[in-house]
Backbone as CSV, one residue per row, in Angstrom:
resi,resn,N_x,N_y,N_z,CA_x,CA_y,CA_z,C_x,C_y,C_z
1,MET,91.081,96.968,122.217,92.141,97.229,120.966,91.934,96.326,120.010
2,LEU,92.287,97.225,118.691,92.709,96.340,117.342,93.918,96.243,116.892
3,GLN,94.678,95.207,116.430,95.686,94.558,116.124,95.235,94.074,114.806
4,ALA,96.514,94.350,113.983,96.095,93.127,112.949,97.571,92.205,112.941
5,TYR,97.349,91.121,112.008,98.078,89.820,111.875,98.323,89.457,110.784
6,LYS,99.359,89.447,110.183,99.771,88.584,108.932,99.833,87.596,108.805
7,TYR,99.503,86.698,108.090,100.314,85.628,107.815,100.277,84.913,106.304
8,ARG,101.171,84.017,105.983,101.138,83.776,104.447,100.567,82.589,104.450
9,ILE,99.555,81.949,103.548,98.487,81.153,103.031,99.430,80.237,101.898
10,TYR,98.945,78.769,101.679,99.445,78.053,100.699,97.863,77.294,100.118
11,PRO,97.596,78.202,99.273,96.191,77.491,98.734,96.560,76.229,97.536
12,THR,95.344,75.212,97.429,95.867,74.810,96.501,96.032,74.927,95.222
13,LYS,95.864,74.503,93.840,95.634,75.311,92.671,94.345,75.315,92.580
14,GLU,93.437,74.357,93.120,92.031,75.096,92.526,91.547,75.869,93.587
15,GLN,92.197,76.047,94.732,91.588,77.460,95.738,92.475,78.163,95.193
16,THR,93.583,78.350,94.566,94.154,79.290,94.422,93.211,79.843,92.849
17,GLU,92.598,79.055,91.890,91.562,79.835,91.115,90.541,80.480,91.771
18,LYS,90.334,80.247,93.118,88.711,80.811,93.728,89.180,82.013,94.049
19,ILE,89.778,82.274,94.398,90.869,82.978,95.263,91.058,84.723,94.167
20,ASN,91.452,83.807,92.995,92.121,84.899,91.807,90.576,85.678,91.536
21,GLN,89.862,84.420,91.059,88.431,84.966,91.235,87.655,85.616,91.632
22,HIS,87.847,85.376,93.099,87.590,86.284,94.361,87.706,88.287,94.220
23,ILE,88.911,87.786,93.788,90.221,89.059,93.407,89.478,90.116,92.349
24,GLY,89.226,88.938,91.024,88.687,89.688,90.016,87.039,90.166,90.017
25,GLY,86.452,89.714,91.084,85.348,89.954,91.049,84.955,90.795,92.033
26,CYS,85.854,91.452,93.189,85.662,92.526,93.575,85.986,93.859,93.014
27,ARG,87.377,93.212,92.082,87.692,94.740,91.132,86.233,94.854,90.091
28,PHE,86.342,94.058,89.976,84.887,94.578,88.666,83.642,94.719,89.388
29,VAL,83.301,94.859,90.609,82.324,94.913,91.635,82.411,96.410,91.903
30,TYR,84.323,96.836,92.220,84.648,98.203,92.236,84.312,99.500,91.178
31,ASN,84.704,98.644,90.231,84.795,99.743,88.667,83.369,100.117,88.230
32,TRP,82.767,98.932,88.923,81.187,99.311,88.573,80.294,100.465,89.167
33,ALA,80.666,100.136,90.543,80.294,100.989,91.790,80.643,102.143,91.512
34,LEU,82.031,103.097,90.963,82.475,103.856,90.648,82.095,104.404,89.482
35,GLU,81.961,103.616,88.511,80.781,103.764,87.516,79.359,104.532,87.770
36,ASN,78.686,103.414,88.651,77.923,104.678,89.048,77.514,105.349,89.775
37,LYS,78.670,105.457,90.722,77.710,106.699,91.852,78.407,108.043,90.931
38,ILE,79.528,107.933,89.774,80.056,109.437,89.002,78.631,109.588,88.274
39,ARG,77.979,108.536,87.531,77.136,108.767,86.782,75.703,109.308,87.693
40,TYR,75.439,109.354,88.698,73.988,109.418,89.638,74.357,110.882,90.151
41,TYR,75.872,110.854,90.485,76.674,112.422,91.252,76.271,113.179,89.854
42,GLU,76.886,112.998,88.381,76.685,114.127,87.652,75.074,114.379,87.127
43,THR,74.227,113.519,87.630,72.687,113.540,86.971,71.877,114.141,88.234
44,SER,71.521,113.676,89.043,71.466,113.977,90.587,71.858,115.142,91.182
45,LYS,73.277,115.295,91.601,73.513,115.934,92.489,74.040,114.978,93.837
46,GLU,73.865,113.582,93.847,73.632,113.196,95.152,74.155,112.061,95.312
47,LYS,74.910,111.349,96.186,75.450,110.085,96.241,74.757,108.797,96.650
48,LEU,75.180,108.351,95.723,74.785,106.243,95.873,75.279,105.877,97.180
49,SER,74.514,105.413,98.100,74.719,104.813,99.302,75.363,103.576,99.451
50,ALA,76.111,102.656,100.267,76.539,101.541,100.124,75.195,100.789,99.962
51,TYR,74.256,100.812,100.762,72.635,99.805,100.764,72.117,100.094,99.006
52,ASP,71.927,101.484,98.746,71.435,101.493,97.245,72.686,100.484,96.008
53,LEU,73.442,100.596,96.418,74.727,99.525,95.603,74.503,98.185,95.749
54,ASN,74.684,97.883,97.189,74.204,96.351,97.430,73.087,96.062,96.882
55,TYR,71.737,96.894,96.777,70.108,96.407,96.291,70.559,96.616,94.850
56,MET,71.360,97.228,94.218,71.788,96.679,92.583,72.764,95.785,92.330
57,LEU,73.422,95.272,92.921,74.279,94.429,92.959,73.436,92.826,92.699
58,LYS,71.993,92.869,92.786,71.192,92.179,92.560,71.247,91.848,91.275
59,GLY,70.963,92.625,90.386,70.758,92.902,89.079,71.788,92.381,88.174
60,LEU,73.400,93.077,88.299,74.774,92.856,88.567,74.529,91.399,88.859
61,LYS,74.490,90.403,89.162,74.754,89.009,88.956,73.822,88.536,88.382
62,VAL,72.606,89.332,88.333,71.769,88.763,87.053,72.370,88.432,85.597
63,GLU,72.961,89.756,85.623,73.787,90.109,84.288,75.115,89.383,84.222
64,ASN,75.895,88.852,85.142,76.942,88.338,85.245,76.664,87.103,86.292
65,PRO,76.449,85.907,85.847,76.291,84.910,87.096,77.430,84.402,87.206
66,TRP,78.093,84.629,86.682,79.879,84.021,87.343,80.214,84.801,88.681
67,LEU,79.145,85.767,88.899,79.420,86.681,90.234,78.939,86.193,91.266
68,LYS,77.732,84.833,91.261,77.661,84.570,92.238,78.149,83.280,92.649
69,GLU,79.582,83.116,92.366,80.852,81.809,92.735,81.353,82.739,93.593
70,VAL,81.007,84.223,93.812,81.873,84.786,94.968,81.698,85.174,95.998
71,ASN,82.179,85.247,97.198,81.827,85.393,97.817,80.925,86.490,98.480
72,SER,79.726,86.528,98.931,78.536,87.794,98.661,79.131,88.730,99.635
73,GLN,79.405,88.664,100.668,79.803,89.383,101.920,80.860,90.392,100.996
74,SER,81.794,89.905,100.517,82.659,90.003,99.919,82.584,91.167,99.246
75,LEU,81.902,91.143,97.766,81.409,91.690,97.123,80.614,93.389,98.154
76,GLN,79.765,92.881,98.587,78.787,93.862,99.597,80.235,94.591,100.219
77,GLN,81.402,93.964,101.329,82.404,95.007,101.369,83.157,96.205,100.571
78,THR,83.185,95.684,99.720,83.518,96.746,98.202,82.852,97.438,98.462
79,ASN,81.681,97.395,98.483,80.366,98.394,97.736,80.648,99.562,99.028
80,LYS,80.947,99.013,100.616,81.736,99.589,101.539,82.726,100.398,101.733
81,ASN,83.832,99.519,101.099,85.275,100.213,100.699,84.899,101.658,99.284
82,MET,83.945,101.413,99.053,83.677,102.369,97.768,82.995,103.767,98.906
83,GLU,81.773,103.584,99.504,81.167,104.697,99.950,82.679,105.188,100.962
84,SER,83.481,104.464,101.482,84.238,104.730,102.255,85.321,106.313,101.770
85,ALA,85.324,105.546,100.482,86.609,106.267,99.416,85.906,107.641,99.558
86,PHE,84.970,107.300,99.142,84.011,108.891,98.595,84.122,110.028,99.587
87,THR,83.924,109.170,100.647,83.413,110.089,102.024,84.984,110.311,102.481
88,ARG,85.996,110.195,102.197,87.445,110.348,102.482,87.579,111.959,101.695
89,PHE,87.265,111.428,100.364,87.198,112.576,98.925,86.528,113.806,99.415
90,PHE,85.196,113.763,99.622,84.215,114.954,99.971,84.684,115.402,101.401
91,ARG,85.230,114.864,102.501,85.578,115.854,103.416,87.059,116.350,104.040
92,GLU,88.456,115.521,102.930,89.455,116.137,102.998,89.659,116.828,101.440
93,LYS,88.786,116.985,100.649,88.994,117.238,99.135,90.098,117.250,98.668
94,LYS,90.412,115.572,98.435,91.896,115.137,98.043,91.736,113.531,97.697
95,GLY,92.190,113.046,96.637,92.504,111.542,96.760,91.199,110.915,96.321
96,PHE,90.504,111.253,94.856,89.598,111.133,94.206,89.746,109.512,93.722
97,PRO,88.572,108.817,94.056,88.508,107.362,93.770,88.907,106.657,92.464
98,LYS,90.328,105.664,92.259,90.287,105.878,90.834,89.658,103.946,90.338
99,PHE,89.884,103.860,88.647,89.259,102.835,88.867,90.810,101.808,89.230
100,LYS,90.427,100.510,89.433,91.294,99.390,89.935,91.194,98.698,88.330
101,SER,93.111,98.741,88.473,93.361,97.368,87.366,93.953,95.939,87.527
102,LYS,94.076,95.414,86.693,94.253,93.835,87.067,95.861,93.910,86.676
103,LYS,96.040,95.315,86.489,97.692,95.648,86.250,98.397,95.761,88.060
104,ASN,97.950,96.099,88.803,98.476,96.378,89.863,99.218,95.447,90.516
105,PRO,100.643,96.190,90.842,101.289,95.124,91.404,100.698,94.257,93.160
106,VAL,100.019,94.671,93.560,99.069,94.060,94.715,97.725,93.671,94.229
107,GLN,97.301,92.429,94.380,95.825,92.969,94.250,95.356,92.086,95.281
108,SER,94.194,92.232,95.942,93.171,92.192,97.071,91.790,91.970,97.419
109,PHE,91.328,91.216,98.214,89.489,91.417,98.426,89.329,91.367,99.968
110,GLN,88.062,91.705,100.454,88.137,91.356,101.911,86.741,90.545,101.969
111,ILE,87.366,89.788,103.430,86.246,88.524,104.065,85.777,89.782,105.411
112,PRO,84.333,89.949,105.253,84.549,90.599,106.800,84.060,89.425,107.667
113,GLN,83.709,88.363,107.323,83.274,87.442,108.515,82.505,85.912,107.856
114,HIS,82.705,85.356,109.099,82.131,84.089,108.484,83.504,83.150,108.025
115,TYR,84.552,83.488,108.481,85.881,82.558,108.055,86.270,82.103,109.674
116,THR,87.184,80.956,109.489,87.358,80.303,111.277,89.231,80.220,110.935
117,VAL,90.117,79.987,111.923,90.965,80.191,112.103,91.617,78.612,113.030
118,ASP,92.035,77.841,111.943,92.438,77.125,113.526,94.090,76.839,113.700
119,LEU,94.328,77.611,114.790,95.916,78.069,115.321,96.629,76.836,115.091
120,GLU,96.202,75.957,115.980,96.697,74.350,116.170,97.070,73.598,115.136
121,LYS,96.292,73.615,114.251,96.118,72.714,113.133,96.896,73.471,111.824
122,GLN,96.731,75.265,112.150,97.399,75.801,110.650,96.848,75.636,109.802
123,LEU,95.200,76.234,109.995,94.123,76.281,109.104,93.153,77.434,108.695
124,ILE,92.808,77.426,107.831,92.065,79.193,108.022,90.253,78.493,106.809
125,LYS,89.535,78.399,107.152,88.588,77.836,106.510,87.905,79.554,105.910
126,LEU,88.104,79.115,104.576,87.092,80.713,104.200,85.901,80.209,103.481
127,PRO,84.996,81.445,102.847,84.168,81.191,102.349,83.860,80.424,100.715
128,LYS,83.441,79.881,100.318,83.571,79.400,99.086,84.975,79.167,98.583
129,ILE,86.064,79.095,99.623,87.629,78.654,99.165,87.745,77.354,99.374
130,GLY,87.683,76.887,101.160,87.719,76.127,101.709,88.739,76.085,102.555
131,ASN,89.296,74.958,103.465,90.537,75.080,104.374,91.579,75.095,103.360
132,ALA,92.489,76.931,103.703,93.642,76.521,102.999,94.446,76.119,103.850
133,LYS,96.112,76.241,104.049,97.566,76.010,105.064,97.298,77.347,104.816
134,ILE,98.109,77.667,106.410,98.211,78.696,106.454,100.027,78.950,107.760
135,VAL,100.978,79.416,107.383,101.826,79.226,108.774,101.793,80.320,109.685
136,ILE,100.944,79.651,110.847,101.301,80.749,112.331,102.437,81.046,112.744
137,SER,102.863,82.498,112.605,104.022,83.240,112.741,103.963,83.749,114.283
138,ARG,103.013,83.459,114.397,102.397,84.067,116.078,101.249,83.804,116.304
139,THR,100.424,83.659,117.549,99.473,83.528,117.707,98.890,84.650,118.184
140,PHE,97.469,84.935,118.452,96.643,86.001,118.880,95.346,85.474,119.746
141,GLU,94.685,85.986,120.066,93.690,85.857,120.959,92.766,87.456,121.197
142,GLY,91.641,86.852,120.764,90.443,88.068,121.028,89.249,87.628,119.392
143,THR,88.718,88.698,119.617,87.321,88.005,117.963,87.942,88.758,116.695
144,PRO,88.619,87.989,115.808,89.087,88.011,114.479,87.502,89.236,113.980
145,LYS,87.949,90.183,113.463,87.120,90.837,112.599,87.584,90.642,110.972
146,THR,87.607,91.807,109.869,88.036,91.737,108.843,89.092,91.015,108.573
147,ALA,88.701,90.185,107.712,90.265,89.568,106.886,90.921,89.999,105.660
148,THR,92.029,90.434,105.024,92.221,90.639,104.005,93.228,89.698,103.421
149,ILE,92.735,89.064,102.073,93.506,88.201,101.112,94.445,89.332,100.305
150,SER,95.156,89.137,100.420,96.168,90.184,98.885,97.518,88.819,98.198
151,ARG,97.439,89.159,96.897,98.336,88.776,95.780,99.392,89.267,95.582
152,THR,100.647,88.994,95.968,101.600,89.818,95.477,102.291,89.435,93.955
153,PRO,103.170,90.810,93.280,103.261,90.105,91.914,104.578,88.784,91.382
154,THR,104.838,88.229,92.577,105.292,86.854,92.490,104.370,85.613,92.698
155,GLY,103.556,85.590,93.037,102.678,84.720,92.774,102.094,84.270,94.681
156,LYS,102.449,84.954,95.404,102.476,84.560,97.094,101.270,85.338,97.658
157,TYR,100.383,84.390,98.477,99.015,85.063,98.822,99.502,85.289,100.342
158,PHE,98.924,86.155,100.860,99.101,86.166,102.133,97.460,86.808,102.948
159,ILE,97.630,86.306,104.488,95.963,87.074,104.837,96.374,88.011,106.092
160,SER,95.821,88.593,105.718,95.915,90.183,107.113,94.571,90.189,108.075
161,ILE,94.457,89.606,109.199,93.191,89.319,109.980,93.357,90.469,110.968
162,LEU,92.169,91.545,111.412,92.605,92.214,112.292,91.302,92.067,113.263
163,VAL,92.185,91.450,114.754,91.878,91.341,115.226,91.465,92.100,116.600
164,GLU,90.502,91.918,117.414,89.732,93.037,118.631,90.474,91.825,119.758
165,ASP,91.195,92.709,120.337,91.562,91.609,121.695,90.506,91.806,122.897
166,GLY,90.274,93.097,123.083,89.491,93.732,124.033,90.097,94.153,125.297
167,LYS,91.561,94.452,125.126,92.362,95.654,125.895,92.391,97.070,125.365
168,GLU,92.348,97.654,126.348,92.661,99.257,126.706,94.232,99.534,126.118
169,ILE,93.801,100.710,125.444,94.626,101.217,125.019,96.131,101.702,126.267
170,PRO,97.389,101.308,126.489,98.008,101.619,127.447,97.933,103.034,127.782
171,ALA,97.987,103.356,129.190,98.487,104.341,129.477,99.730,105.233,129.195
172,LYS,99.648,106.730,128.888,101.170,107.418,128.550,101.931,106.985,129.803
173,LEU,103.235,106.421,129.708,104.338,106.191,130.310,105.387,107.683,129.954
174,PRO,105.472,108.522,131.980,106.576,109.172,131.446,107.853,109.286,131.015
175,PHE,107.885,110.299,130.601,109.550,110.278,130.230,110.433,111.564,130.565
176,ASP,111.550,111.509,130.061,113.100,112.516,130.043,113.977,112.566,129.391
177,GLU,114.961,113.359,129.646,116.095,113.131,128.604,116.489,111.931,128.626
178,ASN,116.628,111.289,129.807,117.659,110.291,129.777,116.563,108.995,129.304
179,THR,115.565,109.138,128.995,115.373,108.366,128.482,114.039,108.618,126.879
180,THR,114.997,109.296,126.370,114.312,110.129,125.311,115.708,110.163,123.547
181,ILE,115.514,109.353,123.133,116.486,109.404,122.040,116.429,110.416,120.606
182,GLY,117.415,111.262,120.321,117.077,111.622,118.649,118.001,111.367,117.594
183,VAL,116.519,111.262,116.568,117.496,110.536,115.404,116.882,111.641,114.070
184,ASP,118.455,111.572,113.704,118.640,112.153,112.417,118.840,111.437,111.376
185,LEU,118.042,111.238,110.343,118.158,110.243,108.975,118.914,111.072,108.158
186,GLY,119.907,109.955,107.799,120.626,110.785,106.455,120.639,109.574,104.864
187,ILE,121.667,110.017,104.103,121.700,108.875,102.979,122.990,108.207,103.072
188,LYS,124.601,108.929,103.630,125.564,107.824,104.032,125.042,106.745,104.974
189,ASP,124.547,107.541,106.044,124.259,106.987,107.233,122.640,106.658,107.330
190,SER,122.018,105.560,107.777,121.132,105.779,107.437,120.569,106.215,108.874
191,ALA,120.467,106.000,110.144,120.327,107.201,110.877,121.919,107.056,111.933
192,ILE,121.815,108.452,112.797,122.274,108.855,113.925,121.936,109.637,114.758
193,LEU,122.138,108.832,115.642,121.400,108.752,117.070,122.169,110.226,118.096
194,SER,121.488,110.474,119.234,121.703,111.825,119.925,122.746,110.975,120.796
195,ASN,123.088,110.257,120.854,124.368,109.403,121.725,125.356,109.036,120.666
196,GLY,125.588,109.597,119.645,126.102,109.221,118.819,126.622,108.125,117.811
197,GLU,125.650,106.847,118.582,125.740,105.699,117.123,125.339,105.822,116.006
198,LYS,125.803,105.503,115.248,125.510,105.385,113.975,124.588,104.219,112.961
199,PHE,124.250,104.097,112.610,123.824,103.041,111.304,123.973,102.950,109.747
200,GLU,125.025,102.414,109.664,125.368,102.539,108.277,124.093,102.157,107.096
201,ASN,123.920,102.636,106.126,123.325,102.755,105.019,123.217,101.140,104.324
202,PRO,122.592,100.146,104.630,122.871,98.992,103.451,122.955,99.287,102.015
203,LYS,122.333,99.430,101.482,122.012,99.978,99.888,122.221,98.611,99.580
204,PHE,121.272,98.409,100.115,120.212,96.757,99.157,120.309,97.215,97.663
205,LEU,119.898,98.151,97.165,119.549,98.561,96.167,120.763,98.199,94.852
206,LYS,121.757,99.324,95.834,123.215,99.188,94.933,123.145,98.114,94.782
207,THR,123.630,97.019,95.798,124.216,96.419,95.688,123.640,95.018,94.390
208,SER,121.913,95.451,94.299,121.230,94.761,93.768,121.112,95.389,91.932
209,LEU,121.809,96.206,91.769,121.859,97.056,90.905,121.718,96.582,89.275
210,LYS,123.128,95.729,89.477,123.571,95.482,88.254,122.949,94.138,87.739
211,LYS,122.420,93.226,88.460,121.303,92.047,87.976,120.235,92.525,87.863
212,LEU,119.811,93.756,88.383,118.148,94.347,88.025,118.462,94.664,86.625
213,LYS,119.587,95.582,86.226,119.584,95.953,84.829,119.528,94.954,84.029
214,ALA,120.085,93.545,84.288,120.357,92.486,83.435,119.061,92.073,83.263
215,LEU,117.705,91.845,84.248,116.760,91.131,84.462,115.615,92.612,83.456
216,SER,116.244,93.374,83.805,115.273,94.545,82.674,115.577,94.637,81.525
217,ARG,116.973,94.609,81.040,117.343,94.186,79.688,116.698,93.098,78.682
218,ARG,116.592,91.793,79.748,115.870,90.510,79.451,114.585,90.962,78.896
219,LEU,113.987,91.616,79.576,112.380,91.771,79.655,111.840,92.472,78.525
220,SER,112.659,93.378,78.434,112.923,95.069,77.165,112.746,93.767,75.833
221,LYS,113.074,92.849,75.935,112.856,92.087,74.795,112.420,90.942,74.210
222,LYS,111.820,90.773,75.160,110.934,89.750,75.252,109.501,90.320,74.014
223,VAL,108.745,89.255,73.609,107.810,89.874,73.052,106.263,89.501,74.213
224,LYS,105.805,90.493,74.052,104.588,91.123,75.144,103.532,89.920,75.237
225,GLY,102.932,89.520,76.393,102.418,88.724,76.004,102.935,87.022,75.867
226,SER,104.413,86.533,75.947,104.612,85.280,75.570,104.427,85.035,76.657
227,ASN,104.785,83.666,76.808,105.555,82.914,78.027,106.707,82.961,78.929
228,ASN,107.523,83.364,77.903,109.089,83.530,77.992,109.411,85.702,78.520
229,CYS,108.295,85.655,78.036,108.031,87.660,79.171,107.332,87.327,80.242
230,LYS,106.040,86.123,80.338,106.018,86.190,81.824,106.541,85.938,82.717
231,LYS,107.790,84.942,82.446,109.093,84.405,82.969,109.595,85.204,83.279
232,ALA,110.251,86.198,82.304,111.167,87.154,82.780,110.355,88.356,83.853
233,LYS,109.824,88.863,83.640,108.754,89.457,84.436,108.893,89.081,86.116
234,LEU,108.163,87.887,86.076,108.524,86.961,87.344,109.968,86.883,88.069
235,LYS,110.718,86.815,87.236,112.325,86.516,87.846,112.382,88.296,87.879
236,LEU,112.186,89.572,87.782,112.413,90.643,87.937,111.433,91.073,89.004
237,SER,110.024,90.909,89.330,109.790,90.614,90.243,109.912,90.252,91.847
238,ARG,110.438,88.721,91.517,111.089,88.252,92.745,112.099,89.265,92.979
239,LEU,113.268,89.697,92.143,114.625,90.467,92.425,113.998,91.647,93.514
240,HIS,112.746,92.425,92.644,112.300,93.591,93.131,112.070,93.609,95.092
241,GLU,111.280,91.535,94.944,110.327,91.658,96.500,111.635,91.331,97.208
242,LYS,112.688,90.839,97.061,113.944,90.381,97.885,114.352,91.244,98.075
243,ILE,114.580,93.162,97.565,115.333,93.981,98.353,114.081,94.807,98.965
244,THR,113.126,94.739,98.738,111.567,95.328,99.304,112.064,94.184,100.598
245,ASN,112.444,93.247,100.756,111.720,92.620,101.736,113.303,92.485,102.767
246,GLN,114.342,92.831,102.095,115.647,93.365,102.900,115.622,94.399,103.361
247,ARG,115.005,95.348,103.114,114.714,96.698,103.440,114.082,97.347,104.743
248,ASN,112.620,95.929,104.632,111.910,96.391,105.636,112.466,95.253,106.822
249,ASP,113.099,94.616,106.574,113.561,93.731,107.513,114.788,94.671,108.392
250,PHE,115.521,95.191,107.932,116.666,96.617,108.218,115.822,97.587,109.080
251,HIS,114.774,97.440,108.430,114.047,99.008,109.008,113.253,98.371,110.522
252,GLN,112.805,97.297,110.346,111.737,96.827,111.892,113.075,96.425,112.884
253,LYS,114.048,96.087,112.551,115.065,95.655,113.205,115.747,96.754,113.821
254,LEU,115.663,97.902,113.602,115.714,99.113,113.825,115.830,99.925,114.567
255,SER,114.089,99.853,113.962,112.720,100.264,114.760,112.618,99.817,116.021
256,LYS,112.599,98.697,116.238,112.314,97.600,117.201,113.529,98.167,118.319
257,LYS,114.671,97.876,117.674,115.447,98.550,119.435,115.349,100.019,119.641
258,LEU,115.354,100.664,118.600,115.101,102.218,119.296,113.869,102.275,120.216
259,VAL,112.224,101.879,119.628,111.671,101.358,120.511,111.864,100.800,121.526
260,CYS,112.601,99.595,121.506,112.232,99.020,123.127,113.481,99.518,124.132
261,GLU,114.305,100.764,124.109,115.434,101.052,124.428,115.498,102.383,124.965
262,ASN,114.392,103.125,123.997,113.319,103.985,124.836,112.164,104.251,124.990
263,GLN,111.976,105.878,125.900,110.321,106.257,126.269,109.941,106.781,125.059
264,ALA,111.074,107.991,124.157,110.349,108.764,123.360,111.389,108.750,122.658
265,ILE,111.177,109.240,120.966,111.597,109.231,119.831,111.540,110.704,119.708
266,ALA,112.978,111.493,119.035,112.475,112.877,118.473,113.526,112.731,117.199
267,LEU,112.552,113.083,116.219,113.257,112.988,114.708,113.204,114.139,114.021
268,VAL,114.172,114.618,113.463,114.860,115.529,113.362,114.017,116.458,112.245
269,SER,113.742,117.080,111.258,113.318,117.504,110.276,113.936,118.717,109.563
270,ARG,114.952,118.281,108.900,115.913,119.330,108.150,115.064,120.247,107.357
271,GLN,114.032,120.300,106.931,113.325,121.047,105.784,112.723,122.481,106.840
272,ARG,111.814,121.557,107.660,110.996,123.016,108.699,112.227,123.531,110.460
273,PHE,112.995,122.372,110.205,114.418,122.696,111.874,113.494,122.647,112.080
274,ASN,112.704,121.775,112.980,112.088,121.112,114.200,112.208,119.879,114.537
275,VAL,111.264,120.115,115.759,111.470,118.230,116.731,110.198,117.730,116.891
276,VAL,109.793,116.737,116.289,108.828,116.151,116.631,109.160,114.901,117.077
277,ARG,108.227,114.818,118.162,108.579,113.816,119.227,107.302,113.168,118.751
278,VAL,107.245,111.913,118.805,106.899,110.135,118.829,106.751,109.525,120.285
279,ILE,105.770,109.419,120.757,105.905,108.766,122.665,105.244,106.927,122.284
280,PHE,106.057,106.136,122.453,105.585,105.039,122.266,105.338,104.797,124.139
281,ASN,104.143,104.724,124.261,103.590,103.888,125.658,104.459,102.898,126.305
282,ASP,104.055,101.826,125.403,104.533,100.294,126.279,105.449,100.047,125.243
283,PRO,106.964,99.793,125.161,107.792,99.188,124.043,108.130,98.101,124.150
284,HIS,107.596,97.357,125.164,107.315,96.006,124.981,106.632,95.209,124.412
285,LYS,105.073,95.840,123.731,104.132,95.233,123.470,104.602,95.573,121.741
286,TYR,105.934,95.909,121.356,106.237,96.114,119.848,106.292,94.710,119.040
287,HIS,105.544,94.678,118.114,105.898,93.925,117.058,106.388,93.701,115.632
288,SER,107.808,92.947,115.624,108.502,93.408,114.536,107.297,92.487,113.049
């Protein structure tokens, strides 16, 4: 069974530059691959595979020597992701792949293999980046698969590790009316349960709206591209991040409470007036 574990990493200044270089290189290759796939399909009505793109990648590195400083497997994984995006598009007939921009809020790249995690020393060794400090909030057992390094708008770095723990998916547990709870989502109250229990909406955005407006006005008055503009943008991003973290923390605690206390959850849909049942096999394996 595959499980994802997300940790925060604290790279040095030199490592930060290398990570940013990897992010830029993978974004560059992704846009290059998308452009080539579009052109090739328009001319020949055939698709370029990830193998073809990886072969063409050699010539791209000759034209752009700086790509040689980026982990080659990360670039190849980018081509694989491009092929997966096109496969999804042709299968589902929606969601055509888009070009990536450096202005996107979250930037990331993947490392498919050849990285090691030292849980005791809380270090992770990344190819062409070196040993970076990592905060291990929870340990894992199994074989690490693909790792994804991401950068938030506030300049924080995280790594998400996909682990194959070798365990089988738990069998479905029986449930009845006594172990089933109904949930009705609302506005005034965040959730109302079928047993009468209510959870008030904390309204984190409304609480920070005054400060949010003030920071937005300050940012609008700054000269674009200036240092003051970057500082104002960073302050605004930090406040948005704080609101997001508050919401996620509330939702995680509420969902954990519901999962751990019940075998099944019924969600009421007001638009279609029906009930959707979601069965949780083993509530004790829930991770917040």
